[in-house]
N, C-alpha and C positions, 0 to 999 in steps of 0.2 A: 882673557876677558875682552869682549868686543869694545872697540873704541867708540866713544860718543863723539860724533862729528859735529862740532859747533862752528858756525860761520858767523862773522859779524861784519856789518857795514859801518865803516868809519868815515866821518865827514870833517873831522878837525885834526890837524896835524899835531902829533905829540900826545893826544888824549889817551891812547892805550885802551885797554879793555875794561878798566874799572874794577870795582870792588869784588866782583864775582870770579875773578881769575883763579884765585887759590881754590875756591870751592869747585869750580869746574875741573880743575886739575885733579882734585880728590875723587872726582867721578870718572877718572880715566879719559878725559876729554882730549881730543885732537882739535886744536883751535886754529882756524884760518881766517883770513880777512880780505875784504875788498876795500881798498883805500881810495874812495872817491875824491878825497881832497887833493890827491896827487895828479888828477886828470886836468889837463888844460880846459878852460871854460868852454872852448869851442870844439872839444874832442867829440868825435862821433863814436859812441860806445855801441857795440853790437851786443844784443842780449845773450848771444851764445858765448860771449867772453866771460860771463858770470857763471858761477858753479851750476852744475846740473842739480835740480832739486832733490834727486835721489841720493846725492852725495852730502846732503845736509840733514842732520837729525834735530838741530835746534838753531834757529836764526835769531840773532840779537842785533837790533838796529839802534845805533848810537845817536847822540845828539849832533847839532851843527848850527852854525850861525845863519845859514841861508833859510829862506822860506820854501816850503814845499811848492808854492805857486810860482817860484822864480825859475821857470823852465827856459826862459830866454837866455839868462846869464849862465844857467847850469843845465844844459840840454840833456845831460845824463840822468837828470831826475826822472824824465819820462821813462827811460829804460829801467831805472831802479824800481819805479812804481809798477811797471809791467811785470817785472820779475817777481815782486812781492805778491801781486795778484795771482800769478801762476803758482807760487809756492803755497799761498793760503788756500787755493782751490784744491790742493792735495791734502788739506786738513792736517798740516804739519805744525809743530810747536814754534811759536814766535813770541818775542818780547820786544816792544818798542819803548825807547827811552827819550822823552822830550820830543825832539824832531822825529825820532823813530816812531813814537806813538802817533804823531801827526801824519807821518808818511803812511802808516798802516790805515789810518782813518781815511785819508785822502785817496789812497789806492782803491778803497772800497766804496768810493763815491761820496764821502762826507766832506763838508766844507771845512777849510782851515782859514782863519782870518785873524785880524788884529784883535787882541783882547782889550777890554776897556782900560785896564791898568796893567803895567808891566810888573812882573814879579821877579825879584832877585834877592837871594839870601835864604836864611833859615826861616821857614814859615810853618804854620800849623795847618794840617789837612785832616779832615774828618771822614770816617767811614760813612757811606751813604746808608740811608734807612731802608729796611725791607729788602735786603739782598737775599736771593734764594739760597738755600742751604748748599746746593752743589757748587756755588761760586767760590772763587778764591777769597778766603776770609782775611780781612785786614784788621789791625788794631783799631780801636775806636778813635784814637787820636794819634797822629804821627807828626814828628818834627822832621822836615825834609828840606832838601836844597832845591830852590827854584832858580831858573835862569831863562825866562822866556818873555817874548812880546806877543806871540800869537797863541791861539788856542784852536781846538777842533770841536766840531759837532760829534756826538756819539754816532758811530756807524750804524747803519740799519741792522737790527738783530743783536746789537751789543747791549751790555748791561753796565751802567755806571756803578762803580764801586766806591769812589771817594770824591770829595768836593771841598771847597771852602768859599768864603764870601767874595773873594777876589776873582776866582776862576772856577766856574761851576763844574767843569769836567776835568778831574785830576787823574782818575784811573778808570779804565773800562776793560771788559773782557768779552771775547767772542767765543762761543762754544766753551770748551774746556782746554783749548790749546793756544789761545792768543790773549796776551795781556798788554795793554798800552798804558804807559805812564806819561803824564804831563811834566812831572818833576824828575829829579836826577837821583834815584836810589843808588846808582853806580858810582857816585862821586867819591873821590879819595882826596887826601890832602894834596897829592901831586897834581891831580887834574884840576882841583880848585885853584891852585897857583896859576895854571894856564888860563883858566877862565878870568881870573883877576887881572892878569897881565894884558889879556886881550881887551878887557873893558877899560883899563887904564889908557890903552892906546886909542880905542875907538870912541869911548864916551857915548855909548848907545843908550844906556838905561838911565831913567830918571823917574821920580814920582814917589808917592806915599808908601809904596810897598817895595822900595829898593833900599836895601841896607847899605851902609857905608862900607867901602872896600877895606878901610882900615879895621873896621870891626870884624869883617870876614877873615882877615889875616890872623886874627886871634883865635880862630876855631880850634877846638881841642879834638884829640883823637876820638874820644867817645861820642862826639857830635855826629860822626859818620856811621856809628854802629847800627842804628835802627834802619837806615837805608840799606846797609849791607845785608842785614838779616832779611829784610823785606824782599830784596832781589833774589837772594838764595832760595827763599821759600817759593817765590814766583816761578823760579826755574824748576823746582821740584814739582809744582802743580802742573805746569804745561807739559812736562815730560811724562806724566802719568797717563796721558792719552794714548 
């Protein structure tokens, strides 16, 4: 059986691959990673040091604490976005998660900027109206994990799939092979602990749509299930191309 070559871009130490790991293994996936978080901020990354696009069947771009616009402090962002453009130009499957969704949008020329309100915690997201039948079909209502200060414009040619009143652009797709999420369907109890520890140290988030960390520490296993299923279905969808 042919191996499914899955590569992921990781921007946070200790985050791991998230809720889809077991599912990808059931698909006979060979999983590799580029760990951008391990690079010194002033490191000059050569694009040829990243995988050849022919060696990647599915790209998953994880979240991160940096802004896609912070190329001064993280110069490797320029190379990452160049590689993403090269990969997408080959019409290959890709999924972006929070920062990952922003990176895909920005790599394709869309703006990424500070959202009016920060979102942190379990929130409700709604399927957008009048989505074409060929699109990735979402539940009408979703309870998902948010952890972001910035948002993105929908890239040219993309279709918005989900939204809420706090952040208009929550999910988009490009063609039938690319899906970008603003939220974190990949979140697991373990990665949530890392997010919470970081926020306790940095105290970055505040506002009306920021849930108390003590409340998030009481999250139950079934709270993560809808996101896990959503991400697995998204993987199936983009791999059908």
